[in-house]
FIKOLZA-1660 file (N, C-alpha, C; in steps of 0.1 Angstrom, whole numbers, plus 5000, padded with zeros to 4 digits):
% residues 157
   i   px   py   pz ch aa at
   1 9156 5026 2547  A  X  N
   1 9159 5014 2539  A  X CA
   1 9147 5011 2531  A  X  C
   2 9148 5007 2519  A  X  N
   2 9138 5002 2510  A  X CA
   2 9140 4987 2508  A  X  C
   3 9129 4979 2510  A  X  N
   3 9130 4965 2507  A  X CA
   3 9119 4962 2497  A  X  C
   4 9122 4956 2487  A  X  N
   4 9113 4952 2476  A  X CA
   4 9112 4937 2475  A  X  C
   5 9100 4932 2475  A  X  N
   5 9099 4917 2473  A  X CA
   5 9100 4914 2458  A  X  C
   6 9110 4906 2455  A  X  N
   6 9114 4903 2441  A  X CA
   6 9107 4891 2435  A  X  C
   7 9107 4880 2443  A  X  N
   7 9102 4868 2438  A  X CA
   7 9097 4859 2450  A  X  C
   8 9087 4850 2447  A  X  N
   8 9082 4840 2456  A  X CA
   8 9084 4827 2450  A  X  C
   9 9089 4817 2458  A  X  N
   9 9092 4804 2453  A  X CA
   9 9079 4795 2456  A  X  C
  10 9074 4789 2445  A  X  N
  10 9062 4780 2447  A  X CA
  10 9067 4765 2446  A  X  C
  11 9062 4757 2455  A  X  N
  11 9065 4743 2454  A  X CA
  11 9055 4736 2444  A  X  C
  12 9060 4730 2434  A  X  N
  12 9051 4723 2424  A  X CA
  12 9056 4709 2422  A  X  C
  13 9047 4700 2417  A  X  N
  13 9051 4686 2415  A  X CA
  13 9055 4684 2401  A  X  C
  14 9050 4691 2391  A  X  N
  14 9052 4689 2377  A  X CA
  14 9055 4703 2371  A  X  C
  15 9068 4705 2368  A  X  N
  15 9073 4718 2364  A  X CA
  15 9066 4722 2350  A  X  C
  16 9065 4713 2341  A  X  N
  16 9059 4717 2328  A  X CA
  16 9044 4720 2329  A  X  C
  17 9037 4712 2338  A  X  N
  17 9023 4715 2340  A  X CA
  17 9021 4729 2346  A  X  C
  18 9029 4732 2356  A  X  N
  18 9028 4745 2363  A  X CA
  18 9031 4756 2353  A  X  C
  19 9042 4754 2345  A  X  N
  19 9046 4765 2335  A  X CA
  19 9034 4767 2326  A  X  C
  20 9028 4756 2321  A  X  N
  20 9017 4758 2311  A  X CA
  20 9005 4765 2318  A  X  C
  21 9002 4762 2331  A  X  N
  21 8991 4768 2338  A  X CA
  21 8994 4783 2339  A  X  C
  22 9005 4787 2344  A  X  N
  22 9008 4801 2346  A  X CA
  22 9009 4809 2333  A  X  C
  23 9014 4803 2323  A  X  N
  23 9014 4810 2310  A  X CA
  23 8999 4812 2305  A  X  C
  24 8991 4802 2307  A  X  N
  24 8977 4803 2303  A  X CA
  24 8970 4814 2311  A  X  C
  25 8974 4816 2324  A  X  N
  25 8969 4826 2332  A  X CA
  25 8974 4840 2328  A  X  C
  26 8983 4841 2319  A  X  N
  26 8988 4854 2314  A  X CA
  26 9001 4859 2320  A  X  C
  27 9007 4850 2328  A  X  N
  27 9020 4854 2334  A  X CA
  27 9031 4854 2323  A  X  C
  28 9040 4864 2324  A  X  N
  28 9050 4865 2314  A  X CA
  28 9062 4855 2317  A  X  C
  29 9066 4848 2307  A  X  N
  29 9077 4839 2309  A  X CA
  29 9090 4847 2308  A  X  C
  30 9098 4846 2319  A  X  N
  30 9110 4854 2319  A  X CA
  30 9123 4844 2317  A  X  C
  31 9122 4833 2324  A  X  N
  31 9134 4824 2323  A  X CA
  31 9129 4810 2325  A  X  C
  32 9135 4801 2317  A  X  N
  32 9133 4786 2319  A  X CA
  32 9146 4780 2315  A  X  C
  33 9154 4778 2326  A  X  N
  33 9168 4772 2324  A  X CA
  33 9169 4760 2331  A  X  C
  34 9175 4750 2325  A  X  N
  34 9179 4737 2331  A  X CA
  34 9194 4738 2333  A  X  C
  35 9198 4738 2345  A  X  N
  35 9213 4740 2349  A  X CA
  35 9219 4726 2350  A  X  C
  36 9212 4716 2354  A  X  N
  36 9217 4703 2356  A  X CA
  36 9205 4693 2356  A  X  C
  37 9207 4680 2357  A  X  N
  37 9197 4670 2358  A  X CA
  37 9188 4673 2370  A  X  C
  38 9194 4679 2381  A  X  N
  38 9187 4681 2393  A  X CA
  38 9182 4695 2396  A  X  C
  39 9185 4704 2386  A  X  N
  39 9181 4718 2389  A  X CA
  39 9176 4725 2377  A  X  C
  40 9163 4729 2377  A  X  N
  40 9157 4737 2367  A  X CA
  40 9150 4748 2373  A  X  C
  41 9151 4760 2367  A  X  N
  41 9145 4772 2372  A  X CA
  41 9136 4778 2362  A  X  C
  42 9123 4780 2366  A  X  N
  42 9113 4787 2358  A  X CA
  42 9109 4799 2365  A  X  C
  43 9109 4811 2358  A  X  N
  43 9106 4824 2364  A  X CA
  43 9096 4830 2356  A  X  C
  44 9084 4834 2362  A  X  N
  44 9074 4841 2355  A  X CA
  44 9069 4853 2363  A  X  C
  45 9063 4862 2356  A  X  N
  45 9058 4874 2363  A  X CA
  45 9044 4877 2359  A  X  C
  46 9035 4879 2369  A  X  N
  46 9021 4883 2366  A  X CA
  46 9021 4897 2359  A  X  C
  47 9011 4899 2350  A  X  N
  47 9010 4911 2342  A  X CA
  47 9010 4923 2352  A  X  C
  48 9019 4933 2350  A  X  N
  48 9019 4945 2358  A  X CA
  48 9025 4944 2371  A  X  C
  49 9031 4933 2375  A  X  N
  49 9037 4931 2388  A  X CA
  49 9052 4933 2388  A  X  C
  50 9057 4938 2399  A  X  N
  50 9072 4939 2400  A  X CA
  50 9077 4927 2407  A  X  C
  51 9068 4918 2413  A  X  N
  51 9073 4906 2419  A  X CA
  51 9069 4894 2410  A  X  C
  52 9078 4885 2410  A  X  N
  52 9077 4873 2401  A  X CA
  52 9075 4860 2410  A  X  C
  53 9072 4849 2403  A  X  N
  53 9072 4836 2409  A  X CA
  53 9083 4828 2403  A  X  C
  54 9088 4819 2411  A  X  N
  54 9099 4809 2407  A  X CA
  54 9094 4795 2411  A  X  C
  55 9097 4786 2403  A  X  N
  55 9095 4772 2406  A  X CA
  55 9104 4764 2397  A  X  C
  56 9105 4751 2400  A  X  N
  56 9113 4742 2392  A  X CA
  56 9117 4730 2399  A  X  C
  57 9127 4723 2394  A  X  N
  57 9132 4711 2400  A  X CA
  57 9144 4716 2408  A  X  C
  58 9144 4711 2421  A  X  N
  58 9155 4714 2430  A  X CA
  58 9154 4728 2436  A  X  C
  59 9142 4734 2435  A  X  N
  59 9141 4748 2439  A  X CA
  59 9137 4749 2454  A  X  C
  60 9129 4740 2459  A  X  N
  60 9124 4741 2473  A  X CA
  60 9121 4727 2478  A  X  C
  61 9121 4726 2491  A  X  N
  61 9118 4713 2497  A  X CA
  61 9103 4713 2502  A  X  C
  62 9096 4725 2499  A  X  N
  62 9082 4726 2503  A  X CA
  62 9073 4716 2496  A  X  C
  63 9063 4713 2503  A  X  N
  63 9053 4703 2497  A  X CA
  63 9045 4710 2486  A  X  C
  64 9044 4704 2474  A  X  N
  64 9036 4710 2463  A  X CA
  64 9022 4714 2468  A  X  C
  65 9019 4726 2465  A  X  N
  65 9006 4732 2468  A  X CA
  65 9005 4738 2482  A  X  C
  66 9016 4739 2489  A  X  N
  66 9016 4745 2502  A  X CA
  66 9017 4760 2503  A  X  C
  67 9019 4767 2492  A  X  N
  67 9020 4781 2492  A  X CA
  67 9005 4786 2491  A  X  C
  68 9001 4794 2501  A  X  N
  68 8987 4798 2502  A  X CA
  68 8987 4813 2504  A  X  C
  69 8975 4820 2501  A  X  N
  69 8974 4834 2504  A  X CA
  69 8983 4843 2495  A  X  C
  70 8984 4839 2483  A  X  N
  70 8992 4847 2473  A  X CA
  70 8983 4857 2467  A  X  C
  71 8985 4870 2470  A  X  N
  71 8976 4880 2466  A  X CA
  71 8980 4886 2452  A  X  C
  72 8970 4887 2444  A  X  N
  72 8972 4895 2431  A  X CA
  72 8962 4906 2432  A  X  C
  73 8967 4919 2432  A  X  N
  73 8959 4930 2433  A  X CA
  73 8954 4935 2420  A  X  C
  74 8941 4937 2419  A  X  N
  74 8934 4941 2407  A  X CA
  74 8926 4954 2409  A  X  C
  75 8923 4962 2398  A  X  N
  75 8915 4973 2400  A  X CA
  75 8900 4970 2398  A  X  C
  76 8897 4959 2391  A  X  N
  76 8883 4954 2389  A  X CA
  76 8883 4939 2390  A  X  C
  77 8879 4934 2401  A  X  N
  77 8879 4919 2404  A  X CA
  77 8870 4912 2394  A  X  C
  78 8859 4917 2390  A  X  N
  78 8850 4910 2381  A  X CA
  78 8857 4909 2367  A  X  C
  79 8863 4920 2362  A  X  N
  79 8870 4919 2349  A  X CA
  79 8882 4909 2350  A  X  C
  80 8890 4910 2361  A  X  N
  80 8901 4901 2362  A  X CA
  80 8897 4887 2363  A  X  C
  81 8886 4884 2370  A  X  N
  81 8880 4870 2371  A  X CA
  81 8876 4866 2357  A  X  C
  82 8869 4874 2350  A  X  N
  82 8864 4871 2337  A  X CA
  82 8875 4868 2327  A  X  C
  83 8886 4875 2328  A  X  N
  83 8898 4873 2319  A  X CA
  83 8904 4860 2322  A  X  C
  84 8906 4857 2335  A  X  N
  84 8912 4844 2339  A  X CA
  84 8903 4832 2334  A  X  C
  85 8890 4833 2336  A  X  N
  85 8881 4823 2332  A  X CA
  85 8881 4821 2317  A  X  C
  86 8882 4832 2310  A  X  N
  86 8883 4832 2295  A  X CA
  86 8896 4825 2291  A  X  C
  87 8906 4825 2299  A  X  N
  87 8919 4818 2296  A  X CA
  87 8919 4804 2301  A  X  C
  88 8907 4799 2306  A  X  N
  88 8906 4785 2310  A  X CA
  88 8910 4782 2324  A  X  C
  89 8911 4793 2333  A  X  N
  89 8915 4791 2347  A  X CA
  89 8902 4790 2355  A  X  C
  90 8901 4780 2364  A  X  N
  90 8889 4779 2372  A  X CA
  90 8891 4789 2384  A  X  C
  91 8881 4798 2385  A  X  N
  91 8882 4809 2395  A  X CA
  91 8869 4809 2403  A  X  C
  92 8869 4811 2416  A  X  N
  92 8857 4812 2424  A  X CA
  92 8849 4824 2419  A  X  C
  93 8836 4824 2424  A  X  N
  93 8828 4835 2422  A  X CA
  93 8834 4847 2430  A  X  C
  94 8830 4859 2427  A  X  N
  94 8835 4871 2435  A  X CA
  94 8827 4870 2448  A  X  C
  95 8834 4874 2459  A  X  N
  95 8828 4874 2472  A  X CA
  95 8834 4885 2480  A  X  C
  96 8828 4888 2492  A  X  N
  96 8833 4898 2501  A  X CA
  96 8830 4892 2515  A  X  C
  97 8836 4899 2525  A  X  N
  97 8834 4894 2539  A  X CA
  97 8823 4902 2546  A  X  C
  98 8815 4895 2553  A  X  N
  98 8804 4902 2560  A  X CA
  98 8808 4913 2569  A  X  C
  99 8819 4912 2576  A  X  N
  99 8824 4922 2585  A  X CA
  99 8834 4931 2579  A  X  C
 100 8837 4930 2566  A  X  N
 100 8847 4938 2560  A  X CA
 100 8861 4935 2564  A  X  C
 101 8863 4923 2569  A  X  N
 101 8876 4919 2574  A  X CA
 101 8885 4914 2562  A  X  C
 102 8897 4917 2563  A  X  N
 102 8907 4913 2552  A  X CA
 102 8906 4898 2551  A  X  C
 103 8903 4893 2539  A  X  N
 103 8902 4878 2537  A  X CA
 103 8916 4872 2535  A  X  C
 104 8919 4862 2543  A  X  N
 104 8932 4855 2543  A  X CA
 104 8931 4842 2537  A  X  C
 105 8919 4837 2534  A  X  N
 105 8918 4823 2530  A  X CA
 105 8917 4821 2515  A  X  C
 106 8915 4809 2511  A  X  N
 106 8914 4805 2497  A  X CA
 106 8904 4794 2496  A  X  C
 107 8900 4790 2485  A  X  N
 107 8891 4779 2483  A  X CA
 107 8899 4768 2477  A  X  C
 108 8899 4756 2483  A  X  N
 108 8906 4744 2478  A  X CA
 108 8895 4733 2477  A  X  C
 109 8891 4730 2465  A  X  N
 109 8881 4721 2463  A  X CA
 109 8868 4726 2469  A  X  C
 110 8862 4718 2478  A  X  N
 110 8850 4722 2484  A  X CA
 110 8852 4729 2498  A  X  C
 111 8864 4728 2502  A  X  N
 111 8867 4733 2516  A  X CA
 111 8871 4748 2515  A  X  C
 112 8865 4756 2523  A  X  N
 112 8868 4770 2524  A  X CA
 112 8876 4773 2537  A  X  C
 113 8887 4780 2536  A  X  N
 113 8895 4783 2547  A  X CA
 113 8895 4798 2549  A  X  C
 114 8892 4802 2562  A  X  N
 114 8891 4816 2565  A  X CA
 114 8898 4819 2578  A  X  C
 115 8901 4831 2581  A  X  N
 115 8906 4835 2594  A  X CA
 115 8894 4836 2603  A  X  C
 116 8897 4837 2616  A  X  N
 116 8886 4838 2626  A  X CA
 116 8877 4850 2624  A  X  C
 117 8864 4848 2625  A  X  N
 117 8855 4859 2624  A  X CA
 117 8851 4863 2610  A  X  C
 118 8856 4856 2600  A  X  N
 118 8853 4859 2586  A  X CA
 118 8841 4851 2581  A  X  C
 119 8832 4857 2574  A  X  N
 119 8821 4851 2567  A  X CA
 119 8820 4855 2553  A  X  C
 120 8822 4846 2544  A  X  N
 120 8823 4848 2529  A  X CA
 120 8808 4850 2524  A  X  C
 121 8806 4862 2518  A  X  N
 121 8793 4864 2512  A  X CA
 121 8794 4866 2497  A  X  C
 122 8785 4861 2489  A  X  N
 122 8785 4862 2475  A  X CA
 122 8785 4876 2470  A  X  C
 123 8792 4879 2459  A  X  N
 123 8792 4892 2452  A  X CA
 123 8802 4902 2457  A  X  C
 124 8802 4913 2451  A  X  N
 124 8811 4924 2454  A  X CA
 124 8807 4930 2468  A  X  C
 125 8817 4936 2474  A  X  N
 125 8814 4944 2486  A  X CA
 125 8803 4954 2483  A  X  C
 126 8792 4955 2490  A  X  N
 126 8781 4964 2486  A  X CA
 126 8785 4979 2484  A  X  C
 127 8795 4983 2491  A  X  N
 127 8800 4997 2489  A  X CA
 127 8812 4998 2480  A  X  C
 128 8816 4987 2474  A  X  N
 128 8827 4986 2465  A  X CA
 128 8840 4992 2472  A  X  C
 129 8841 4989 2485  A  X  N
 129 8853 4994 2492  A  X CA
 129 8865 4987 2488  A  X  C
 130 8876 4995 2486  A  X  N
 130 8889 4989 2483  A  X CA
 130 8893 4979 2494  A  X  C
 131 8900 4968 2490  A  X  N
 131 8905 4958 2499  A  X CA
 131 8893 4948 2503  A  X  C
 132 8881 4949 2498  A  X  N
 132 8870 4942 2503  A  X CA
 132 8863 4932 2494  A  X  C
 133 8867 4931 2481  A  X  N
 133 8861 4921 2472  A  X CA
 133 8872 4912 2467  A  X  C
 134 8868 4899 2465  A  X  N
 134 8878 4889 2462  A  X CA
 134 8873 4879 2453  A  X  C
 135 8882 4871 2447  A  X  N
 135 8880 4859 2440  A  X CA
 135 8892 4850 2442  A  X  C
 136 8891 4837 2442  A  X  N
 136 8903 4829 2444  A  X CA
 136 8904 4818 2433  A  X  C
 137 8917 4813 2432  A  X  N
 137 8919 4802 2423  A  X CA
 137 8932 4795 2428  A  X  C
 138 8934 4783 2423  A  X  N
 138 8946 4775 2427  A  X CA
 138 8952 4770 2414  A  X  C
 139 8966 4768 2415  A  X  N
 139 8973 4762 2404  A  X CA
 139 8970 4747 2405  A  X  C
 140 8975 4739 2395  A  X  N
 140 8972 4724 2395  A  X CA
 140 8977 4717 2408  A  X  C
 141 8987 4722 2415  A  X  N
 141 8991 4716 2427  A  X CA
 141 8984 4721 2439  A  X  C
 142 8976 4731 2438  A  X  N
 142 8968 4736 2449  A  X CA
 142 8974 4749 2456  A  X  C
 143 8985 4755 2450  A  X  N
 143 8990 4767 2455  A  X CA
 143 8979 4777 2454  A  X  C
 144 8975 4784 2465  A  X  N
 144 8963 4793 2465  A  X CA
 144 8965 4807 2462  A  X  C
 145 8958 4813 2453  A  X  N
 145 8958 4827 2449  A  X CA
 145 8946 4834 2453  A  X  C
 146 8947 4847 2456  A  X  N
 146 8936 4856 2459  A  X CA
 146 8936 4868 2450  A  X  C
 147 8926 4870 2443  A  X  N
 147 8924 4883 2436  A  X CA
 147 8918 4892 2445  A  X  C
 148 8924 4904 2448  A  X  N
 148 8918 4914 2457  A  X CA
 148 8917 4927 2450  A  X  C
 149 8905 4932 2450  A  X  N
 149 8902 4945 2443  A  X CA
 149 8906 4957 2452  A  X  C
 150 8915 4965 2447  A  X  N
 150 8919 4977 2454  A  X CA
 150 8919 4989 2443  A  X  C
 151 8910 4998 2446  A  X  N
 151 8909 5010 2437  A  X CA
 151 8915 5022 2444  A  X  C
 152 8916 5022 2457  A  X  N
 152 8923 5033 2464  A  X CA
 152 8931 5027 2475  A  X  C
 153 8944 5029 2475  A  X  N
 153 8954 5024 2485  A  X CA
 153 8953 5031 2498  A  X  C
 154 8956 5024 2509  A  X  N
 154 8957 5030 2522  A  X CA
 154 8969 5040 2521  A  X  C
 155 8968 5050 2530  A  X  N
 155 8978 5060 2530  A  X CA
 155 8992 5054 2532  A  X  C
 156 9002 5059 2525  A  X  N
 156 9016 5054 2526  A  X CA
 156 9019 5042 2518  A  X  C
 157 9009 5037 2511  A  X  N
 157 9011 5024 2503  A  X CA
 157 9014 5028 2489  A  X  C
% end
């Protein structure tokens, strides 16, 4: 059986503000439909992704900003970061983990959240190992995104 992740629903407080943010970040606008006074669906897709994001009015009961650890895979984290910054998106500096552990956290304001045993170090992974260099950003509600550099996939991926 093949299962493909199609879309992730994001909880946002202001649909138009979120739409403007994601379009500024380069996400492709796929759908913006208002079906009723209580239901609006906005559907956008990150460049090169097969999975999209959905948000809108009446889409989820989740608290705005509660979606965390949303990974965007890039072949060059420095270039991806620079492009987002050039588009007006606030992105953390590039970092890696001291132990080479998969980073699960994000940066929210001044607080840094990590899994147990993780120590965030400035700059690219010294060996430029796939899965080991990151940058983070959040949308206006605080939904947390991770840019992860992957140049060579694990076997079977």
